[in-house]
FIDREN-387354 format. One line per field, with one value per atom (N, C-alpha, C): residue number from 1; chain; atom name; y, z, x. Coordinates in steps of 0.05 Angstrom, whole numbers, m for minus. Layout:
<atoms>
num = [NUM_...]
cadena = [A_...]
atomo = [CA_...]
y = [Y_...]
z = [Z_...]
x = [X_...]
</atoms>
This chain:
<atoms>
num = [1_1_1_2_2_2_3_3_3_4_4_4_5_5_5_6_6_6_7_7_7_8_8_8_9_9_9_10_10_10_11_11_11_12_12_12_13_13_13_14_14_14_15_15_15_16_16_16_17_17_17_18_18_18_19_19_19_20_20_20_21_21_21_22_22_22_23_23_23_24_24_24_25_25_25_26_26_26_27_27_27_28_28_28_29_29_29_30_30_30_31_31_31_32_32_32_33_33_33_34_34_34_35_35_35_36_36_36_37_37_37_38_38_38_39_39_39_40_40_40_41_41_41_42_42_42_43_43_43_44_44_44_45_45_45_46_46_46_47_47_47_48_48_48_49_49_49_50_50_50_51_51_51_52_52_52_53_53_53_54_54_54_55_55_55_56_56_56_57_57_57_58_58_58_59_59_59_60_60_60_61_61_61_62_62_62_63_63_63_64_64_64_65_65_65_66_66_66_67_67_67_68_68_68_69_69_69_70_70_70_71_71_71_72_72_72_73_73_73_74_74_74_75_75_75_76_76_76_77_77_77_78_78_78_79_79_79_80_80_80_81_81_81_82_82_82_83_83_83_84_84_84_85_85_85_86_86_86_87_87_87_88_88_88_89_89_89_90_90_90_91_91_91_92_92_92_93_93_93_94_94_94_95_95_95_96_96_96_97_97_97_98_98_98_99_99_99_100_100_100_101_101_101_102_102_102_103_103_103_104_104_104_105_105_105_106_106_106_107_107_107_108_108_108_109_109_109_110_110_110_111_111_111_112_112_112_113_113_113_114_114_114_115_115_115_116_116_116_117_117_117_118_118_118_119_119_119_120_120_120_121_121_121_122_122_122_123_123_123_124_124_124_125_125_125_126_126_126_127_127_127_128_128_128_129_129_129_130_130_130_131_131_131_132_132_132_133_133_133_134_134_134_135_135_135_136_136_136_137_137_137_138_138_138_139_139_139_140_140_140_141_141_141_142_142_142_143_143_143_144_144_144_145_145_145_146_146_146_147_147_147_148_148_148_149_149_149_150_150_150_151_151_151_152_152_152]
cadena = [A_A_A_A_A_A_A_A_A_A_A_A_A_A_A_A_A_A_A_A_A_A_A_A_A_A_A_A_A_A_A_A_A_A_A_A_A_A_A_A_A_A_A_A_A_A_A_A_A_A_A_A_A_A_A_A_A_A_A_A_A_A_A_A_A_A_A_A_A_A_A_A_A_A_A_A_A_A_A_A_A_A_A_A_A_A_A_A_A_A_A_A_A_A_A_A_A_A_A_A_A_A_A_A_A_A_A_A_A_A_A_A_A_A_A_A_A_A_A_A_A_A_A_A_A_A_A_A_A_A_A_A_A_A_A_A_A_A_A_A_A_A_A_A_A_A_A_A_A_A_A_A_A_A_A_A_A_A_A_A_A_A_A_A_A_A_A_A_A_A_A_A_A_A_A_A_A_A_A_A_A_A_A_A_A_A_A_A_A_A_A_A_A_A_A_A_A_A_A_A_A_A_A_A_A_A_A_A_A_A_A_A_A_A_A_A_A_A_A_A_A_A_A_A_A_A_A_A_A_A_A_A_A_A_A_A_A_A_A_A_A_A_A_A_A_A_A_A_A_A_A_A_A_A_A_A_A_A_A_A_A_A_A_A_A_A_A_A_A_A_A_A_A_A_A_A_A_A_A_A_A_A_A_A_A_A_A_A_A_A_A_A_A_A_A_A_A_A_A_A_A_A_A_A_A_A_A_A_A_A_A_A_A_A_A_A_A_A_A_A_A_A_A_A_A_A_A_A_A_A_A_A_A_A_A_A_A_A_A_A_A_A_A_A_A_A_A_A_A_A_A_A_A_A_A_A_A_A_A_A_A_A_A_A_A_A_A_A_A_A_A_A_A_A_A_A_A_A_A_A_A_A_A_A_A_A_A_A_A_A_A_A_A_A_A_A_A_A_A_A_A_A_A_A_A_A_A_A_A_A_A_A_A_A_A_A_A_A_A_A_A_A_A_A_A_A_A_A_A_A_A_A_A_A_A_A_A_A_A_A_A_A_A_A_A_A_A_A_A_A_A_A_A_A_A_A]
atomo = [N_CA_C_N_CA_C_N_CA_C_N_CA_C_N_CA_C_N_CA_C_N_CA_C_N_CA_C_N_CA_C_N_CA_C_N_CA_C_N_CA_C_N_CA_C_N_CA_C_N_CA_C_N_CA_C_N_CA_C_N_CA_C_N_CA_C_N_CA_C_N_CA_C_N_CA_C_N_CA_C_N_CA_C_N_CA_C_N_CA_C_N_CA_C_N_CA_C_N_CA_C_N_CA_C_N_CA_C_N_CA_C_N_CA_C_N_CA_C_N_CA_C_N_CA_C_N_CA_C_N_CA_C_N_CA_C_N_CA_C_N_CA_C_N_CA_C_N_CA_C_N_CA_C_N_CA_C_N_CA_C_N_CA_C_N_CA_C_N_CA_C_N_CA_C_N_CA_C_N_CA_C_N_CA_C_N_CA_C_N_CA_C_N_CA_C_N_CA_C_N_CA_C_N_CA_C_N_CA_C_N_CA_C_N_CA_C_N_CA_C_N_CA_C_N_CA_C_N_CA_C_N_CA_C_N_CA_C_N_CA_C_N_CA_C_N_CA_C_N_CA_C_N_CA_C_N_CA_C_N_CA_C_N_CA_C_N_CA_C_N_CA_C_N_CA_C_N_CA_C_N_CA_C_N_CA_C_N_CA_C_N_CA_C_N_CA_C_N_CA_C_N_CA_C_N_CA_C_N_CA_C_N_CA_C_N_CA_C_N_CA_C_N_CA_C_N_CA_C_N_CA_C_N_CA_C_N_CA_C_N_CA_C_N_CA_C_N_CA_C_N_CA_C_N_CA_C_N_CA_C_N_CA_C_N_CA_C_N_CA_C_N_CA_C_N_CA_C_N_CA_C_N_CA_C_N_CA_C_N_CA_C_N_CA_C_N_CA_C_N_CA_C_N_CA_C_N_CA_C_N_CA_C_N_CA_C_N_CA_C_N_CA_C_N_CA_C_N_CA_C_N_CA_C_N_CA_C_N_CA_C_N_CA_C_N_CA_C_N_CA_C_N_CA_C_N_CA_C_N_CA_C_N_CA_C_N_CA_C_N_CA_C_N_CA_C_N_CA_C_N_CA_C_N_CA_C_N_CA_C_N_CA_C_N_CA_C_N_CA_C_N_CA_C_N_CA_C_N_CA_C_N_CA_C_N_CA_C_N_CA_C_N_CA_C_N_CA_C_N_CA_C]
y = [754_756_730_733_711_703_678_666_655_662_649_627_614_591_600_625_633_641_652_657_632_611_584_572_574_564_578_605_619_611_606_601_569_553_525_526_542_543_555_576_591_573_557_541_518_509_492_505_530_544_573_586_613_630_619_636_636_625_625_655_655_682_687_713_722_710_715_703_674_657_630_624_639_634_642_665_672_654_643_619_597_590_566_568_592_595_610_614_622_652_670_697_710_736_750_759_769_774_796_818_843_836_823_816_795_777_757_773_791_806_822_833_849_832_805_785_779_773_763_788_810_833_837_831_833_811_786_765_770_783_792_814_831_854_844_825_815_795_790_773_741_736_709_698_710_703_717_702_714_723_706_709_690_692_676_666_638_625_605_599_575_553_530_509_490_486_473_443_433_404_399_391_392_376_351_338_350_366_378_400_410_429_419_393_379_384_382_383_364_337_318_303_306_289_310_300_315_300_317_307_322_306_318_319_340_344_351_335_345_355_379_391_399_395_399_421_441_465_460_475_473_482_505_516_525_531_541_571_585_611_628_653_669_676_683_688_666_644_620_613_613_605_627_651_672_671_668_666_641_619_595_603_615_623_639_658_680_666_648_638_614_603_580_592_614_626_638_640_651_629_603_580_571_578_571_541_522_494_486_504_497_507_490_495_503_488_496_491_504_504_507_488_492_489_510_503_484_465_444_442_432_422_392_382_355_346_323_314_334_342_359_390_407_436_447_436_444_423_425_405_422_413_428_410_419_403_418_399_411_395_406_396_396_373_373_355_356_339_310_304_276_276_252_249_267_265_280_309_319_348_355_337_342_343_323_319_346_355_379_405_404_427_425_399_395_404_394_398_428_440_468_491_481_502_496_475_468_464_447_441_465_486_505_531_527_550_548_572_572_562_546_538_513_500_474_457_437_413_387_381_356_357_343_341_311_306_276_281_265_267_241_243_223_228_206_208_193_204_189_171_151_132_132_147_149_173_190_212_205_200_192_218_239_264_288_306_331_353_370_392_418_439_463_475_457_467_459_478_477_468_453_443_466_474_494_485]
z = [1877_1894_1912_1937_1954_1953_1945_1944_1973_1982_2005_1998_2016_2012_1997_2000_1987_1959_1952_1925_1910_1925_1911_1903_1923_1915_1892_1892_1869_1842_1843_1818_1808_1830_1819_1806_1821_1809_1781_1779_1751_1731_1737_1720_1709_1725_1717_1702_1708_1693_1696_1675_1673_1669_1662_1658_1683_1704_1729_1738_1743_1752_1779_1783_1809_1834_1832_1859_1863_1842_1844_1853_1844_1852_1880_1890_1916_1935_1929_1943_1947_1926_1924_1942_1942_1956_1987_1993_2020_2023_2003_2008_1999_2007_1996_1969_1949_1922_1920_1935_1930_1938_1960_1967_1944_1937_1915_1890_1879_1856_1859_1883_1887_1887_1897_1896_1868_1850_1822_1808_1811_1798_1805_1833_1840_1827_1825_1811_1784_1771_1742_1740_1758_1755_1761_1779_1787_1761_1743_1723_1730_1753_1761_1742_1735_1716_1689_1672_1647_1629_1624_1606_1608_1596_1598_1567_1568_1539_1538_1515_1512_1503_1515_1506_1486_1465_1442_1438_1431_1423_1395_1396_1369_1347_1354_1335_1322_1336_1328_1307_1304_1285_1265_1260_1242_1249_1274_1280_1304_1298_1318_1323_1306_1311_1322_1341_1354_1345_1339_1329_1346_1358_1372_1355_1348_1330_1341_1339_1348_1329_1332_1311_1319_1299_1305_1284_1296_1280_1271_1248_1237_1257_1271_1289_1314_1337_1359_1365_1346_1348_1354_1365_1373_1349_1329_1301_1292_1292_1282_1302_1325_1344_1343_1343_1344_1316_1295_1271_1270_1282_1283_1302_1329_1344_1331_1317_1307_1284_1268_1244_1257_1273_1286_1302_1312_1328_1309_1284_1266_1255_1262_1249_1266_1259_1275_1282_1267_1272_1295_1305_1326_1354_1369_1394_1417_1413_1435_1422_1433_1422_1445_1450_1470_1459_1467_1462_1482_1473_1493_1499_1525_1532_1529_1513_1510_1482_1473_1445_1423_1421_1402_1409_1393_1396_1403_1394_1399_1399_1416_1413_1408_1387_1381_1379_1389_1389_1366_1346_1325_1324_1314_1308_1280_1269_1240_1239_1213_1211_1207_1193_1191_1184_1179_1171_1148_1125_1103_1109_1125_1132_1145_1162_1181_1158_1144_1121_1106_1093_1083_1098_1122_1141_1145_1148_1155_1132_1108_1084_1075_1077_1067_1088_1113_1133_1151_1168_1186_1173_1153_1140_1123_1118_1101_1118_1145_1162_1161_1152_1151_1177_1174_1201_1210_1200_1209_1193_1208_1196_1193_1214_1213_1229_1222_1235_1239_1263_1270_1285_1277_1286_1302_1325_1340_1342_1336_1338_1362_1378_1400_1391_1407_1398_1419_1442_1460_1477_1482_1501_1526_1546_1572_1588_1588_1602_1585_1582_1569_1584_1596_1615_1611_1618_1620_1648_1666_1696_1708_1720_1734_1762_1775_1802_1825_1840_1857_1885]
x = [131_107_105_102_98_69_61_36_26_4_m8_m27_m37_m57_m81_m91_m114_m105_m84_m74_m71_m62_m57_m85_m103_m129_m144_m139_m150_m136_m110_m97_m106_m108_m117_m144_m162_m189_m189_m174_m175_m160_m142_m130_m150_m169_m187_m211_m214_m238_m231_m219_m212_m234_m257_m281_m302_m289_m306_m312_m339_m349_m336_m330_m315_m331_m357_m375_m371_m367_m366_m335_m318_m289_m287_m300_m299_m309_m332_m345_m325_m314_m295_m271_m260_m235_m241_m264_m272_m268_m272_m270_m297_m300_m324_m316_m335_m326_m307_m308_m292_m264_m257_m229_m218_m233_m225_m218_m235_m229_m203_m196_m170_m150_m151_m130_m125_m144_m141_m129_m136_m124_m95_m86_m59_m43_m54_m41_m37_m56_m51_m31_m32_m9_16_18_47_57_39_47_44_33_30_10_m11_m30_m23_m15_m3_m23_m44_m65_m87_m111_m134_m137_m141_m142_m165_m174_m191_m174_m178_m162_m180_m172_m185_m180_m199_m194_m180_m157_m142_m156_m168_m177_m204_m217_m241_m237_m210_m204_m181_m182_m164_m133_m128_m99_m97_m105_m107_m82_m63_m35_m15_0_23_49_69_95_113_135_158_181_191_212_238_259_285_300_313_328_355_374_404_409_423_432_461_467_494_514_509_527_509_519_505_514_524_531_504_508_483_467_480_465_446_458_442_420_426_407_383_391_371_352_365_351_331_341_323_299_305_285_261_272_254_237_249_237_215_222_205_181_182_165_143_147_130_108_116_103_78_53_31_29_39_37_55_74_90_77_72_58_78_102_120_146_170_196_214_234_252_282_300_326_338_353_360_387_393_420_419_439_439_442_431_436_429_403_396_398_392_393_366_347_319_300_277_257_230_215_192_169_147_121_104_95_80_56_36_7_3_m11_m17_m42_m57_m79_m74_m49_m40_m11_m2_28_34_20_26_26_7_7_34_43_68_91_93_111_117_95_95_105_96_106_134_146_172_191_183_200_196_171_167_176_178_183_207_207_225_252_254_279_291_274_286_295_294_304_335_348_374_387_408_422_411_390_380_397_409_425_409_394_381_356_334_308_300_293_285_259_240_212_203_191_180_148_133_105_94_81_68_42_45_22_m2_1_m20_m16_m32_m31_m41_m24_m33_m40_m25_m36_m30_m50_m45_m59_m43_m52_m36_m48_m34_m34_m44_m48_m19_m10_17_10_26_21_28_8_11_7]
</atoms>
């Protein structure tokens, strides 16, 4: 789908506030409500808007620490990689998981209440996935930027 300037304004506004009323959105992007709603529906149908979510404050639900975990697999054959992907996708503590090109095989972002909570998660879940050879964890000391808004 080719996005025009109005589509981009709609997407920027909805990334900032997905609960914005259509009338407010239309006013912000310079459309009347009916054409604005049509454009939003087209963006949804085209898959440009994937879904609407509430962004929670991790500390308020006792998941205030983030851990970046680098994982090396025993082998990189399709079965091992697929098994790892299937198992890690089941873990609610895993916020993001990427198969990597480079030093490690996977990079995982995990949230936990504290270091002990993470240690338990690593030993009881991550390290027990068949095919995992090594796990190394980095702990950020300061979150400078945290966003889900894509640049448009």
